[in-house]
C-alpha positions as CSV (number, residue, x, y, z in Angstrom):
1,M,108.9,-176.8,79.0
2,D,109.2,-174.0,81.4
3,L,112.6,-172.9,80.8
4,Q,115.0,-169.2,80.0
5,A,117.9,-168.3,79.5
6,R,119.8,-165.1,79.5
7,I,121.7,-163.6,76.7
8,A,125.2,-164.0,77.2
9,D,126.4,-160.4,77.7
10,T,123.1,-159.0,77.9
11,S,120.0,-158.6,80.0
12,T,117.8,-160.6,77.2
13,I,116.0,-162.9,79.2
14,V,114.4,-165.8,76.2
15,D,112.2,-168.8,77.0
16,L,113.0,-171.8,75.5
17,R,110.6,-173.8,73.6
18,D,112.7,-177.1,73.0
19,L,115.7,-178.2,73.9
20,T,118.0,-181.2,72.3
21,P,121.7,-182.3,72.8
22,D,121.9,-180.8,68.9
23,G,120.1,-177.5,69.0
24,V,117.4,-175.2,70.6
25,S,114.3,-173.2,69.5
26,F,113.4,-170.2,71.9
27,D,111.2,-167.1,71.5
28,S,113.6,-163.8,72.2
29,P,112.2,-160.3,72.9
30,V,114.2,-158.5,70.2
31,A,115.3,-160.1,66.8
32,I,118.3,-162.4,66.2
33,E,119.6,-162.4,62.4
34,P,120.5,-165.8,60.6
35,G,124.1,-166.9,61.2
36,T,124.8,-164.7,64.2
37,R,126.3,-166.6,67.3
38,V,125.2,-166.1,71.0
39,V,125.8,-167.9,73.9
40,L,122.4,-168.3,76.4
41,L,122.9,-169.1,80.4
42,T,120.6,-171.7,82.0
43,R,120.0,-174.1,84.2
44,V,118.9,-177.4,83.8
45,C,118.1,-180.7,86.6
46,D,121.1,-183.5,86.4
47,A,120.2,-187.1,87.1
48,H,119.9,-186.1,90.8
49,G,117.7,-183.5,90.7
50,E,120.8,-181.0,91.1
51,R,120.8,-177.6,89.3
52,R,123.7,-177.4,87.3
53,D,124.5,-174.2,85.3
54,I,125.3,-174.2,81.5
55,A,126.1,-172.1,78.8
56,L,124.8,-173.3,75.3
57,P,126.7,-171.5,72.5
58,V,124.1,-171.5,69.5
59,V,124.1,-170.2,65.9
60,E,121.2,-169.2,64.6
61,R,119.6,-170.9,62.1
62,W,116.0,-169.6,61.2
63,S,114.1,-166.9,63.0
64,R,110.1,-165.9,62.2
65,H,108.7,-162.9,64.0
66,G,105.3,-163.6,65.9
67,H,103.2,-161.0,68.1
68,R,105.2,-160.8,70.7
69,H,108.5,-162.3,69.7
70,H,111.0,-163.7,67.6
71,R,110.7,-167.6,67.7
72,V,114.6,-168.6,66.9
73,G,115.9,-172.1,66.0
74,A,119.2,-172.1,67.0
75,E,122.2,-175.4,67.0
76,F,124.7,-175.8,69.0
77,A,128.1,-174.8,68.3
78,G,131.2,-175.6,70.5
79,V,129.1,-177.6,73.4
80,D,131.5,-179.3,75.5
81,D,131.5,-182.7,76.1
82,A,130.4,-182.5,79.9
83,T,128.0,-180.0,79.2
84,R,126.6,-182.0,75.5
85,A,126.3,-185.7,78.3
86,L,124.0,-183.0,81.2
87,L,122.0,-181.8,78.3
88,S,121.2,-185.8,76.8
89,E,120.4,-186.5,80.5
90,Y,118.9,-183.1,80.9
91,C,116.3,-184.0,78.0
92,A,116.2,-188.2,78.4
93,Q,114.1,-186.7,82.0
94,I,112.1,-184.5,80.2
95,A,110.9,-187.0,78.1
96,S,110.6,-189.6,80.2
97,S,108.2,-187.0,82.7
98,H,106.3,-186.9,79.4
99,R,105.6,-190.2,78.8
100,S,104.7,-191.1,82.5
101,S,102.5,-188.2,82.9
102,H,100.8,-188.6,79.0
103,S,100.2,-192.2,80.1
104,W,99.1,-191.3,83.4
105,R,96.7,-189.4,81.6
106,H,95.8,-191.7,79.1
107,A,94.9,-194.1,81.6
108,A,92.1,-192.0,84.2
109,A,90.6,-191.6,80.7
110,D,90.1,-194.8,80.2
């Protein structure tokens, strides 16, 4: 996944690693304590390919310190219905794209 977000009210940019309709994992250059609530600001494409700005309120559930970053797992807390629908749409697109790419690579190897 090649998607970044900014932690609201900061200049901190995080790399999103896994995004689902229920939560997200990301790499952060700063530590975030368990239970901390932050809002991630990012853009995702809808089914028509239009980029849409979204705000993702999350609660940090776990964190692991890595060599240059902290891997954080968070669940959404108070995402509105429209944003949740857009996330579901985006995740379905990513899954479909991944399946198509995998099928193509598998066929090319045969």
